[in-house]
C-alpha positions in Angstrom: 11.9 81.7 -40.5 12.9 84.3 -43.2 16.7 85.3 -43.6 16.1 88.8 -42.0 14.3 87.1 -39.0 17.3 84.9 -38.6 19.6 87.7 -38.7 17.6 89.6 -36.1 17.4 86.6 -33.8 21.1 86.2 -34.1 21.7 90.0 -33.0 19.2 89.6 -30.3 21.0 86.6 -28.9 24.3 88.2 -28.8 22.9 91.3 -27.1 21.0 89.4 -24.5 23.5 89.1 -21.7 25.4 92.3 -22.3 25.3 94.7 -19.3 26.2 98.0 -20.8 25.6 101.4 -19.4 22.2 103.2 -20.1 23.7 105.5 -22.8 25.4 102.4 -24.6 22.2 100.4 -24.2 20.2 103.1 -25.9 22.7 103.5 -28.6 22.9 99.7 -29.4 19.2 99.0 -29.1 18.2 101.9 -31.4 20.1 100.3 -34.2 18.9 96.8 -33.3 15.2 98.0 -33.6 15.8 99.3 -37.2 16.4 95.7 -38.0 13.4 94.4 -36.1 10.6 96.3 -37.9 9.3 93.2 -39.5 10.0 90.7 -36.8 7.2 88.4 -36.4 7.5 84.8 -34.9 6.1 82.6 -36.2 5.5 83.9 -39.7 2.5 83.1 -41.8 2.5 79.3 -42.2 1.0 77.1 -44.7 1.5 73.7 -43.4 1.0 70.2 -45.0 -2.0 68.7 -43.5 -1.7 65.7 -41.1 -3.2 62.7 -42.8 -3.1 58.8 -42.9 -2.6 56.9 -46.3 -3.1 53.2 -46.5 -1.2 51.6 -49.3 -1.8 47.9 -49.7 -2.8 45.7 -46.7 -0.6 47.6 -44.2 0.5 51.3 -44.6 2.6 53.9 -43.1 1.7 57.5 -43.9 4.5 60.1 -42.9 4.0 63.7 -43.1 7.6 64.7 -43.0 10.2 67.4 -43.8 10.8 66.4 -47.3 7.8 65.8 -49.5 8.3 63.1 -52.1 4.9 63.1 -53.6 4.7 59.4 -54.6 4.1 56.5 -52.1 7.0 54.4 -51.0 5.9 50.9 -52.3 7.3 47.5 -51.3 10.0 46.6 -53.7 10.8 42.8 -54.0 14.4 42.2 -54.2 14.7 38.7 -53.0 15.0 39.5 -49.2 12.4 38.6 -46.7 11.8 42.3 -45.7 12.3 45.0 -48.4 11.1 48.4 -49.1 12.0 51.5 -51.2 10.6 54.8 -52.3 8.7 54.3 -55.6 9.7 57.7 -56.7 13.4 56.8 -56.3 13.7 54.0 -58.6 17.4 54.7 -59.3 18.1 51.6 -57.6 16.8 49.8 -60.7 17.2 52.4 -63.4 20.4 54.1 -62.5 18.6 57.6 -62.7 17.5 60.2 -60.5 13.6 60.9 -60.4 12.3 64.5 -60.5 9.9 65.5 -57.6 7.0 67.8 -58.2 6.9 71.1 -56.1 3.5 70.5 -54.6 2.1 69.9 -51.2 2.9 66.2 -52.0 6.3 66.9 -53.3 9.5 68.9 -52.5 8.0 72.3 -52.0 9.5 75.4 -50.2 7.4 76.3 -47.2 6.7 79.4 -45.1 7.7 81.6 -48.0 11.3 81.2 -46.9 14.3 81.9 -49.0 17.9 82.9 -48.3 20.4 80.9 -46.4 17.5 79.1 -44.6 15.4 76.7 -46.9 12.6 74.8 -45.5 10.9 72.1 -47.5 7.9 70.1 -46.7 7.9 66.3 -47.0 5.4 63.6 -47.2 6.6 60.0 -47.3 4.4 57.0 -47.2 5.9 53.4 -46.9 4.2 50.1 -47.4 5.3 46.5 -47.0 4.1 43.3 -45.4 4.5 43.5 -41.6 5.8 47.1 -41.8 5.5 48.7 -38.4 7.5 51.9 -38.4 9.8 53.9 -40.5 12.6 56.1 -39.0 14.2 58.9 -41.0 17.5 60.6 -40.4 19.8 62.9 -42.3 23.5 61.7 -42.4 26.7 63.1 -43.9 25.6 66.7 -43.6 28.4 69.4 -43.8 28.7 71.0 -40.4 28.8 74.7 -39.6 31.2 75.9 -36.6 29.8 78.8 -34.4 32.5 81.0 -32.8 30.2 82.8 -30.4 27.0 80.7 -29.8 24.0 82.1 -28.1 23.2 81.5 -24.5 19.8 80.3 -25.7 21.4 78.0 -28.1 24.9 77.3 -26.9 26.0 74.7 -29.4 29.2 75.4 -31.2 28.4 73.5 -34.3 25.3 72.4 -36.3 24.5 70.3 -39.5 23.6 72.4 -42.4 21.1 69.9 -43.5 18.6 68.7 -40.8 15.1 67.5 -39.9 12.8 69.6 -37.9 9.3 69.5 -36.6 7.1 72.6 -35.7 6.8 71.2 -32.1 10.4 70.2 -31.4 12.5 72.3 -33.9 15.6 70.7 -35.3 15.7 66.9 -34.3 18.0 63.9 -34.9 15.6 61.6 -36.4 11.8 61.2 -37.2 10.0 58.0 -36.2 6.6 57.3 -37.8 4.1 54.7 -36.6 2.6 52.7 -39.4 -0.4 51.4 -37.5 -3.7 52.1 -39.1 -5.0 55.5 -37.8 -1.7 56.8 -36.6 -1.3 60.6 -36.7 2.4 61.4 -37.2 4.0 64.9 -36.8 4.3 67.5 -39.5 8.0 67.9 -40.2 10.4 69.3 -42.7 13.8 69.2 -44.3 15.8 72.2 -43.6 19.0 73.6 -45.1 20.9 76.5 -43.5 23.9 77.4 -45.4 24.7 80.9 -44.3 28.4 81.2 -45.5 27.6 80.2 -49.1 24.4 82.4 -49.4 26.1 85.6 -47.8 29.0 85.4 -50.1 27.0 84.8 -53.3 26.1 88.2 -53.9 28.1 91.5 -53.4 25.4 93.5 -51.7 24.7 90.7 -49.3 28.4 90.5 -48.4 28.3 94.1 -47.6 25.2 93.8 -45.4 26.8 91.0 -43.5 29.9 93.1 -42.9 27.9 95.8 -41.5 25.8 93.4 -39.2 29.0 91.7 -38.0 30.6 95.0 -37.1 27.5 96.0 -35.1 28.1 93.0 -32.7 31.9 92.7 -33.0 32.7 94.9 -30.0 30.4 93.0 -27.6 32.2 90.6 -25.2 31.1 87.0 -25.5 28.6 85.4 -23.2 31.5 83.3 -21.8 33.3 86.4 -20.7 30.4 87.7 -18.6 30.1 84.1 -16.8 31.1 84.0 -13.2 34.4 82.2 -13.0 35.3 79.3 -10.6 36.6 80.7 -7.4 35.5 84.3 -8.2 33.6 86.0 -5.6 30.3 88.0 -6.3 32.2 91.2 -5.8 35.1 90.2 -8.1 32.6 89.0 -10.6 30.7 92.4 -10.5 33.9 94.4 -10.7 35.0 92.3 -13.8 31.6 92.9 -15.5 32.0 96.8 -14.9 35.3 96.6 -16.6 34.1 94.6 -19.5 31.3 97.2 -20.0 33.7 100.0 -19.9 36.0 98.4 -22.3 33.2 97.4 -24.5 31.9 101.1 -24.7 35.4 102.2 -25.6 35.7 99.7 -28.3 32.2 100.7 -29.7 33.1 104.2 -29.9 36.3 103.5 -31.6 34.7 101.2 -34.1 31.6 103.4 -34.8 33.3 105.2 -37.8 34.0 101.8 -39.4 30.4 100.7 -38.7 29.0 103.7 -40.2 31.1 103.5 -43.3 30.1 99.8 -43.8 26.4 100.9 -43.4 26.9 103.5 -46.2 28.7 101.0 -48.5 25.8 98.6 -48.2 23.1 101.3 -48.8 25.0 102.6 -51.8 25.0 99.1 -53.2 21.4 98.4 -52.3 20.3 101.8 -53.8 22.0 101.0 -57.1 19.8 97.8 -57.3 16.7 99.7 -56.3 17.2 102.5 -59.0 14.2 101.2 -60.9 11.5 98.7 -60.3 12.9 96.5 -63.1 16.4 96.5 -61.6 15.1 95.6 -58.1 13.0 92.8 -59.4 15.9 91.5 -61.4 18.1 91.5 -58.2 15.5 89.7 -56.2 15.3 87.0 -58.8 18.9 86.3 -58.5 18.7 86.1 -54.8 15.8 83.7 -55.0 17.8 81.6 -57.4 20.8 81.8 -55.0 18.8 80.5 -52.1 18.4 77.0 -54.0 21.9 76.9 -55.6 23.6 77.7 -52.3 21.8 74.8 -50.9 22.7 72.3 -53.6 26.3 71.4 -52.5 25.1 70.6 -48.9 22.2 68.7 -50.3 24.5 66.6 -52.5 26.7 65.6 -49.6 23.9 64.8 -47.2 21.8 61.6 -47.3 18.2 60.9 -46.4 18.3 57.7 -44.6 15.1 55.6 -44.1 15.0 52.7 -41.7 11.9 50.3 -41.9 11.1 48.1 -38.9 9.0 44.9 -39.5 6.7 43.0 -37.2 9.1 39.8 -37.2 11.9 42.1 -35.8 13.8 42.7 -39.0 14.9 46.0 -40.4 16.2 47.5 -43.6 17.7 50.8 -44.3 17.9 52.7 -47.7 19.8 56.0 -48.3 18.8 58.7 -50.8 20.6 61.7 -52.5 18.7 64.9 -53.3 20.0 67.3 -56.0 18.6 70.0 -58.3 17.0 68.9 -61.4 18.7 69.8 -64.9 17.7 73.0 -66.0 16.8 74.2 -62.6 17.5 77.9 -63.4 14.7 78.3 -65.8 12.4 76.3 -63.3 13.1 78.6 -60.5 13.1 81.8 -62.7 9.6 80.7 -64.0 8.4 79.8 -60.4 9.7 83.3 -59.3 7.5 84.9 -61.9 4.6 82.8 -60.8 5.2 83.9 -57.2 5.2 87.5 -58.4 1.8 87.0 -59.9 0.6 86.2 -56.3 2.6 89.1 -54.5 4.9 91.4 -56.2 4.8 94.2 -53.5 8.3 95.1 -52.6 7.4 98.4 -51.0 8.5 97.3 -47.6 11.9 96.2 -48.8 12.4 99.5 -50.6 11.2 101.4 -47.5 13.4 99.5 -44.9 16.3 99.3 -47.5 16.7 95.5 -46.9 16.3 92.8 -49.4 14.1 90.3 -47.6 10.7 89.7 -49.2 8.7 86.9 -47.9 7.3 85.1 -51.0 3.9 83.4 -50.4 3.6 79.7 -50.0 1.2 78.7 -52.9 -2.0 77.2 -52.1 -3.1 73.9 -53.8 -5.7 75.8 -55.8 -2.9 78.2 -57.1 -0.6 75.4 -57.8 -3.4 73.7 -59.8 -4.0 76.8 -61.8 -0.4 77.7 -62.7 2.0 74.8 -63.8 5.0 76.9 -63.2 4.3 76.2 -59.4 4.5 72.4 -59.6 7.5 72.1 -61.8 10.1 69.9 -60.2 13.0 71.7 -58.5 14.7 68.7 -56.9 15.3 65.1 -57.8 16.0 62.0 -55.6 18.2 59.1 -56.3 18.5 55.8 -54.3 22.3 55.5 -53.4 21.9 52.6 -51.0 24.5 50.6 -52.8 26.8 53.2 -53.9 
């Protein structure tokens, strides 16, 4: 989901249980519709194919949320049951290993960028008697939500998580290693809104305007019927809330308008020329990755292998940006522009969200800038 869609979804959830007057309803929804011009759920998706890969006598192919690109091979370390990711040989070398940005590597998916970054992942593990591998994300930073949506009433969530198309965010991914097993397509996702919104002055102004538009709306909890409250009392309290909300909105409207104008002035400065706008979009594209780095560095990708004899082994991995990532991302941005450099919708709507394409395998093969590693992985099990 693009950053713009996440903002629009957030606003929609905040408005979903408000019971304003018809006049107030029209005023609010007309502004919300301005932000929904490009809303489409789901967006174009280029998914990693489901597949089964056999490595050695027994194999486990995992199409999962973080593509590592090389098979996970059995590593003999003197124990009866042992495994590790061949690409993460840092357990032996003490070095992190770069991962190519390809469908079999750590590649951004669905054209997303911004505070929400989605990476495809393919892992395959092999070992004698290996039956299953379960992946988890541990030690992720946590974001607290002051006003959760009625549709998603959690008050906090991890910045780094695993997800699948079928289930959304999940706590763990269990993959069957039996021959012919068809495992779910899954992803590693990073949602680091606080860091991203504050990384650019114009984005900060945009967020200020968006927050003001919903700040006068009572929370969902305020509209809920309280224990011991009769229906008549509940209805009366709702009407009072609506009346107060309408007054608060009217009082706040000059501040909302001023915040909108401040954002538009900043946006239009970036859009003065095509060259200026592309330079700004490049900086936002780089920020989407750099704002994810701190969360990535704290979080750990944990893999637990289960063997036929009942034994298990767990290894932990750290993922970080490669050295020189600024140049890698800038060149990748240029390569994406060669596929799609049409910013007309951004300029028309005066919003920065451009959905960059997810390159096809053919496009990646034809342009080496699209396969340069963005991330590296390191085995930190013993750390």
